[in-house]
N, C-alpha and C positions, 0 to 999 in steps of 0.2 A: 212363473215361467219353468225352466226345466230345473228339475229337483239334484241334478249334478252341477249348477252355477254355484261357484264357491267364492268368487270374487265379483263387485261389481260392475268389472268390464266383462266377465262371462255372462251378467244378467242384459248389457246392453247386446252383446253378439246374440242372444237369443231373442232379444225383443226384432233386432233386425233380420234376424232368419224367419220369425213369425208373421211379422206383417209392418214392412219398411215404411208403407207409405200412412201409415196412422200418427194422430198426434201425440206426442209424447209432451213437450212444454211449451204451453201458451205462456207468454210473459208479458205483465202489463208493469207500465211505471205511471202512476197516478200523479207522477210532478210535471210529466212531459207528455202524456197524453200517446205515450210508446205502447205499440201492440206487436208483436212477434210471435207468429206460430211457428215450431219446428217440428216437423215429423220425425220419426224416428230415424232415417236414411238421413236427412240434414242434419240430425245434431250428431248421428253418428259419424259422418263426416268433419262436423269440425272439433270432434273428440280425436279422430285419427291425425286431423292437420296438427291438431295442440301435441298431441303424444309426437310426433314426428319432431314438433319444436324442442321439444322437453328433452330426448334420448339424442337428437344428430346435432343438433345447433347450440344446446347449453349443454350437455352432455352430462344430462342426469342420469345415475344408474339406480337398482333398485338398491331401498333404503336411506336414500338421500332425502333430506325435508325440503319440501318446498313451503313456504311461508304464504298463505292466500290470505291477503287483506282485502278483502272483496265482499259486498254486500249481496244480498239476494237477488240473483239475476241470471239470466240464462249464460252467460258466458261463465258465471261461475260454476254453475252446473257442469259447464263442457271440462274446465279447469278439474273438477273432480273426477270426474271420469278418465280423463286425461292422465291424472297422477295415478289413478288406479290401473290404468293400461301400462304405463311403465313400470308400477312397481314400487313409486316413489312414497314419500308419507307426505299425505296433505295436510297440512298442519294450518287450519282455520284459524285465523287474528290470530297466530303464533308470533313470537319474537325473531323479528329480520336479522338479529346478529346470531341466531342459532340455526339458521337455517341456510343452505348450500344455492337457494333460488327464491327470490322475491317476487311475488306476484303483485301487484296495487294498484287500486282504483284511481281516480283523477282527484280526489281530495287532497288540497296541498297538505293536511295535517298526515295524512295518511303515507302520502311521498315522501315527506322528510322520516316518518319514524322507519319507511324501507329502505332508506340510504344506510341503516345499520349494517345489510346484508353485504358482506365483501364478496358475494358470488354473484351470480348473472341476476338483472334486475328487468323484469318487462312491468310496463303499466300498459292499465286498459282505457281508455278514454269512456267507455260505457255509453257512447253513442249511437242512436237509433240506425239500428242496421249494420252495426258494428262496425260505425265509422272511425277515422284517423283523428288523433289530435292535431290541430289546427298546426301546433308546435310540438313536438315530443319533450316533456319534460328533461332534463339535464341528467345524464348517467342511467337511463332509462331505454331500452329498445320499445318501440312502437307494437304492441302486439296485432293489432290491425294493418301493420305493414307486413310483419314478419311471417304471418301463418298462412297468408293465401299463398304464397308460393309452394308450401308444404306438400308431402305426399299425400293422396285419397287414402291410402291403404295403411295399416300400421302392423308391424309384426315386432315385438319385443326383442332384443338382442337375449335375454333371459327370460327363460318362464318365471311367471310371478307365482311367488309361493303364498297361499290364500293365509297362511298360519302367520306372515310375517304382518309387523304394523302399518297399516296402509291408510288410517286418518287418526288425526287429534282435533279434538273439539271440547273446548269449557274444561281444559285440563285433562281429559280422557283419552284415554288411548284405544283403539280397535284395529283387530286384526280385519284384514280383507272379508275372511270367513265369516267375524262376526258381524259387522255389518250388512252381510245378505240376511244372516241368520235371524238378528234383532228385527230388520226390515220386515220379514216375513211374519215374525211372531208379532209385531205391532201392528200389523195391517188392518185386521179385524177393527181394534178400537177406532183406527181414524178412519173406517167406515170404507175400507180397500177390500172389497168383496171379490174382486176378480177382475178379467178382462173387460174394458167397457167402464169401467170404474172412473170420475174424473173429479178429482180431489183441487178444490181452491184452497191456496195457503197463503196468507198474511205475513206467516211468521219467519223473522231474520233465520239468516245461516248461522248465528253464529251459538248454536246450541246443538243437540243431536236429535231432539224435537222440530226443529226448524228444518235441519238436512234431511230428515226422514219423510214428513210430510212434504216436502218443497222438492225431493227428488229421489231416494232411496225407495220409499215406501210404494210411489207408484210405478218404479222402475222394477221392483221385484213382483210385481202383481198383474202386469199387463195392463195398468191403468197409466193415467197421464193427470199432468198437474197443471192448473193455472197459476200461475206464479205471479203475486202481485206486490210489488213493492211501493212504500207508500200508500197502505191500502187507508191507511186514515184520513186522507184528503178527499176519500168517496162518501157520497152522501148514503144515505141507508138504501133511499130507491134506487138508486145507481146501481148499489153491490145487487142489489133482487136483481135489475134488470140484466147486469152482469151475469148472476149464476142461471138465470134462464136463457140466455143467448147462450152462454158456453156448457150447456146442459151438465152444468156441475151435480153430482150425487154427493158431493160430502162437502164439507170444511174444516180448515185449521186455523184457527186465528186467535 
């Protein structure tokens, strides 16, 4: 993308300006059969709404920590970019007790751990098409209820400093600039050679390698990701068919 991009949010803005209609994230859940494809414009709209939720409804400020207790999922990718847009630290699988905001998936154990957060608590049902919980978990706001009414455009109250902490994963802290620089530096090793490259990733989001293959690398190079959850449930033949159908050019498993 643009050489002047310094944060993950900058990368998304450049992708939106370059080609808003192209696919950015195609998500499969091989436990449920779900498939969702998000263009750059659709993904950016979800990010804007989520960033507005963070900034306006949850009063998150630059430097605050948001614990993301979520699997590799398209909505997790949205939250990572929303955090980058506001300037808060996305702490992947972080300690809820040390966080200002916690975002949990629907797993009962994860929800129980998330209750250690004394700040705002958001729960994601992770249902197809971003569906709601039949009944929201006690003590949590349902993301699918809260986000639709948020604004479609996001402007941070304070400029995001690319040198400030932006991401914590597997005990390692990265600034926004480091995320961008490392994603670009490692792109070739992932087979991301430029616009049009399509990477299939079955890696979890709890390591830098998983986050880079499943979001940052494709975003930094003008490519796209086919993000697969529960890929181990797919047969080798079915995987080959997916690779062909999705025009995949590289894989990370």
